C-alpha positions as CSV (number, residue, x, y, z in Angstrom):
1,M,124.9,100.3,116.3
2,K,122.1,97.5,114.7
3,F,121.2,97.7,111.2
4,I,119.3,95.8,108.7
5,Q,121.3,94.0,105.9
6,R,120.0,93.0,102.6
7,S,121.6,90.0,100.6
8,I,123.0,90.1,97.2
9,G,124.3,86.8,96.5
10,M,126.9,86.2,99.2
11,I,127.3,90.0,99.8
12,L,125.5,91.7,102.5
13,E,125.0,95.5,102.1
14,P,123.4,97.9,104.7
15,L,119.6,98.9,104.0
16,H,119.8,102.9,103.8
17,C,116.6,105.1,104.7
18,P,115.5,106.8,101.3
19,T,114.9,110.0,103.0
20,C,117.9,110.6,105.2
21,D,120.3,107.8,103.9
22,G,121.2,106.5,107.6
23,T,121.6,103.0,108.1
24,D,120.0,103.0,111.4
25,V,117.0,101.0,110.4
26,I,114.9,98.3,111.8
27,K,112.1,96.1,110.6
28,Q,108.4,97.5,111.4
29,G,105.9,94.7,110.3
30,T,104.3,94.4,107.1
31,S,102.0,96.6,104.8
32,A,98.6,95.3,103.9
33,A,99.9,94.1,100.7
34,G,102.4,91.9,102.7
35,K,105.3,94.0,102.0
36,Q,108.0,94.4,104.6
37,R,107.8,97.9,106.4
38,Y,111.0,99.5,108.0
39,R,111.4,102.0,110.5
40,C,114.1,104.7,110.5
41,Q,115.7,105.1,113.8
42,N,117.5,108.5,113.1
43,P,115.5,111.4,115.3
44,E,116.0,113.9,112.5
45,C,114.5,111.8,109.8
46,E,111.5,113.4,108.3
47,K,109.8,110.1,107.3
48,K,109.8,107.5,109.7
49,T,108.6,104.5,107.9
50,F,109.2,103.1,104.4
51,I,108.9,100.2,102.2
52,R,112.0,99.1,99.8
53,D,109.6,97.7,96.8
54,Y,106.5,99.4,96.2
55,S,103.7,97.5,94.3
56,Y,102.2,100.9,92.8
57,E,105.2,103.0,91.6
58,A,102.8,106.5,92.6
59,Y,103.9,105.9,96.1
60,L,107.7,106.4,95.0
61,P,109.3,109.6,96.1
62,Q,110.9,110.2,92.5
63,V,107.2,109.9,91.3
64,K,105.8,112.4,93.6
65,Q,108.5,114.6,92.8
66,K,107.8,114.3,88.9
67,I,104.1,115.3,90.0
68,S,105.4,118.3,91.9
69,D,107.4,119.4,88.9
70,M,104.9,119.1,86.3
71,A,102.5,121.2,88.5
72,M,104.8,123.8,88.8
73,N,105.6,123.9,85.0
74,G,101.7,124.3,84.3
75,S,100.5,120.8,83.5
76,E,97.4,119.9,84.0
77,I,96.1,117.4,86.5
78,R,94.7,114.9,83.9
79,D,97.9,115.3,81.6
80,T,100.2,114.3,84.6
81,A,98.3,111.5,85.3
82,R,98.3,110.2,81.9
83,V,101.9,110.8,81.2
84,L,103.1,109.3,84.3
85,G,100.6,106.3,83.9
86,I,99.0,107.0,87.4
87,S,95.4,107.5,89.0
88,L,94.0,110.9,88.6
89,N,93.2,110.8,92.6
90,T,96.9,110.1,93.2
91,V,98.0,113.2,91.5
92,I,95.3,115.4,93.2
93,D,96.3,113.6,96.7
94,T,99.8,114.3,96.3
95,L,99.2,118.1,95.0
96,K,96.8,118.5,98.4
97,K,99.8,116.9,100.4
98,S,102.8,118.8,99.1
99,P,103.9,122.0,100.7
100,R,102.7,125.3,98.9
101,P,105.7,127.5,97.5
102,P,105.7,130.9,98.9
103,S,103.4,133.2,97.1
104,R,105.1,136.1,95.2
105,Q,104.2,139.6,96.0
């Protein structure tokens, strides 16, 4: 089993996929900003590639979850962007891409 390890001082720690928490991860080139991109080898993993250190925090899965939570609680788009310190367009794009909850009948 091949996996990437990141070095913390003299200790080597396996790199985990943020989606499935698997350790079967390989390098997958670099992003346009020069960040190292990784690819998860787990066939059941929903998101195949990821970056460990994002330069824009709105790309983090935790921020995307906060956007969805705030929308479900009735926060307006501008309020969400202002509170999280991200672009209005990022909030709109995230909401467009998020799965819709089942409608109530």
